DRENLUMPA-424492 format. One record per residue (C-alpha): residue in three letters; z, y, x. Coordinates in steps of 0.1 Angstrom, whole numbers, plus 5000, padded with zeros to 4 digits. Layout:
N
ALAZYX
...
This chain:
339
MET909744063067
ALA906044053056
ASP905344223023
GLU904043883008
GLU907343713019
THR909344003005
THR907643982972
LYS908143612969
ILE912043642978
LYS912243912952
LYS910643712925
MET912943412933
LEU916043622932
GLU915043792899
ALA914443442884
THR917743322899
PHE919843612884
GLU917843622851
ALA918543262844
GLY922343312848
PHE922343602822
LYS919543442799
GLU921743122795
LEU924543342781
ALA922143482753
LYS922443132737
TYR926243192728
ALA926143552713
ASP923643742692
ASP922944112700
LEU923644102736
PRO922644412755
ASP919544382776
TYR920544232810
LYS917444342827
PRO919244652844
ILE921744412858
VAL919344192872
ASP917344472888
TYR920744612902
PHE921544282920
VAL917944232935
ALA917844602947
SER921444562962
ILE920344262983
PHE917044432996
GLU918544792998
SER922244743006
LYS924245073005
VAL927745133013
THR930045242985
GLU933545392990
TRP936645432970
LYS940345532983
GLY939045453017
TYR937945113008
LYS934245013013
MET931744753001
SER928244713012
GLY925444532991
GLN925044202978
GLY925944322944
PHE929344462953
SER930244812945
CYS933145032948
ASP931745242921
THR932044952896
MET935544872908
LYS936545232902
TRP935045202867
VAL936944862861
TYR940245022874
GLU939845342851
ASN938045192819
TRP938244812816
THR941244642800
PRO941644272801
TRP942444042772
LYS945743852767
ASP945743542787
ASP942643642807
VAL942843492843
ILE941743692874
VAL941443472905
ALA942043732934
SER941043602970
PHE939343683002
PRO935843513003
LYS935743133010
THR939543073004
GLY939342862972
THR938243112944
THR935542892930
TRP937842592932
VAL940542772913
ARG938242912887
ASN936942572880
ILE940542442876
VAL941342722851
ALA938142652832
HIS939142292827
LEU942642392818
TYR941442652793
TYR938242482779
ARG938442122784
ASP938542052746
ASN935642302739
LYS932342162749
THR930442492740
LEU932842702762
MET932542462792
GLU928842492790
MET928942862786
VAL931042922816
LYS929142682839
PRO926342922850
MET928843202856
ALA929243302892
MET929443612913
PRO927043832892
HIS928943762861
ILE932743742867
TYR933543942897
LEU935144252889
GLU933544452915
THR929944332911
GLY926944462891
ILE927244752868
PRO929544832838
LEU926944702813
LYS927944362825
PHE931244392807
GLU929544472774
ILE927844132776
LEU931043952784
GLU932944112756
LYS930443972732
LEU930743612742
PRO932843352720
TRP935743322743
LYS939243432738
ARG940743362771
ARG938543472801
ILE938243382837
PHE937343662863
ALA937643682900
THR937943962927
HIS937843992966
VAL939144332966
SER942344452984
ALA945344512960
PRO945244902962
LEU941844882941
PHE943244642914
ASN945144782882
PHE948144572882
GLU949944802855
LYS947044752831
VAL946544372837
LYS950144302832
SER950744522801
ALA947644342786
GLY949143992791
ALA946643882815
LYS947543662846
VAL946443662884
ILE946243372907
TYR945943462943
THR944543202967
ILE945243163004
ARG943442943030
ASN943842913068
PRO941743193084
LYS940042953110
ASP938442753084
GLN937743053062
VAL935743233089
VAL933642903097
PHE932842853059
TRP932243203054
TYR929643223083
ASN927742903071
MET927443063036
MET926243383045
GLN923443233067
ASN921843163034
PHE921643513019
PRO918143663021
PHE918743973040
GLN915744203045
ALA914744223082
THR914944613081
ASP918444593066
VAL920144693098
ASN923644723082
ALA923644373066
HIS922544203100
LYS925344403117
MET927844273093
TYR926443923092
PRO924643823123
LYS923043483128
ASP924743433162
TRP928143263155
ASN929943463183
ALA928643783170
PHE929443693133
PHE933043593144
GLU933443923161
ALA932244123132
ALA934543933108
VAL937843953127
SER937244313137
GLY936844423101
SER933244523104
GLN932344323072
LEU932744563042
LEU934144333014
GLY936344582995
ASN938344653027
LYS939044963050
GLU936844953082
GLY938844763108
ASP940644543082
TRP940344173080
TYR941643873060
MET945143913070
ASP945144283057
ASN943844153024
ILE946843893023
LEU949244183032
SER948044413003
TRP948644132976
TYR951743982994
PRO954244222976
HIS953044102943
ARG953743732950
ASN956843752928
ASP955543922898
ASP955843752865
ASN952043732859
VAL951043652894
LEU951043292910
PHE950043242948
VAL948342902956
ILE947342762990
TYR944142602995
GLU945442323019
ASP948242232994
MET945642172967
LYS943841952991
ARG946941763000
ASP948141702964
PRO945741842939
THR947641692909
LYS950841882919
GLU949142202924
ILE947142172892
LYS950442122873
ARG951842422889
ILE948742622876
ALA948742472842
LYS952442552838
PHE951742912850
LEU949042942823
GLY951042762795
THR948742482794
GLU950642172802
TYR948741832799
SER949741462801
ASP949541302835
GLU946341122823
VAL944541442813
LEU945641602846
SER944041312864
GLU940741372847
ILE941041732857
VAL941641642893
GLU938641432894
ALA936441692875
THR937441972900
SER937141772930
PHE934741892958
GLY932241612951
SER932241702914
MET931742072919
LYS929042022943
LYS927241792921
ASN927442032892
ALA926742352911
ASN925142632892
PRO921942792902
THR923543082919
GLU925742842938
GLU922742602949
PHE920742932959
VAL923343022986
LYS924242652994
PHE927842762983
PHE929442402988
ARG929442283022
LYS932142043032
GLY935542163016
GLU937442003044
VAL940642133062
GLY940142143101
ASP936542163106
TRP937242493125
LYS937842263154
ASN934142193154
HIS933142553157
LEU935842783173
THR936142823210
VAL939542793224
ALA939343173229
GLN938443243193
SER941143013180
GLU943743203201
ARG942343523190
ILE943043443154
ASP946543303163
ALA947343653179
ILE946043833148
VAL948143613124
LYS951143653143
GLU950744033146
LYS950044083110
LEU952143843092
ALA955243833113
ASP957244003085
THR956043743058
ASP956843373052
ILE953343273053
GLU952542983074
PHE949042843076
THR948142473077
TYR945142413100
GLU944742053097
LEU945841763073
């Protein structure tokens, strides 16, 4: 990447990250200076480094095991906070939007405040601890966070004792890997960042192999993939403060699934209001109202079930089938691959 192009992309990234945090300054006085957070995210994209904790690893794009370790040991959620846990591209943003409408629909200020929040702001494992000082000062009493880490990096005891809740999302792995590939093609990796290009190659077949072989470090152990993330969270599926939701069920009957989520959160609404929330959190509505960070990486693509058939070869589809059969044999999880 030429120096001129690198400088241009860095400035664009700085502007994108800064805009997201600058918006938050409208909602609280005396916020800490967010420039160190912006600098961290820009540097992590251009100079990705691998961090490790408990044998789990993360690499670049703002994600850090050091930050997750700090969260585990030092951060305490508030009562009724919600943490949406998931593997990437399995419905995290959709569920976050649903919870936002359930929590804030009657508060225009909070709805506007959370709109620009994305990966840099609300993922537990992104950024630096300074981020949490900013989030603590905002005028909300029930907050929405997210995480992609495996369960051993998540402090279940502290979250439960604080009265916070967890929603874990599941999506069929064939669509997951296709949508993940398409999103990662929009990340501005530096040409000299060998590690990033190894994990997220431009070639589809190479990307598929890197994904299913566990070479992409997303808060997992090397060699672990999506099924291992599910297995780590699966023992908690019946915890009082944990709800499992399935992407394809939400696509099939969004009203029913949003009712489940509302009941879990203690925010039940009339059928008329639920219909409004269903419309406001539809794929079309979310794509239309995407925040700058989501637009930057072209986050919203199709949101369909079954698009994998346009991308996976027969061998790749069968490879995933074999992994699922091996890994999830002792669970009751059955994926839906088309509607």
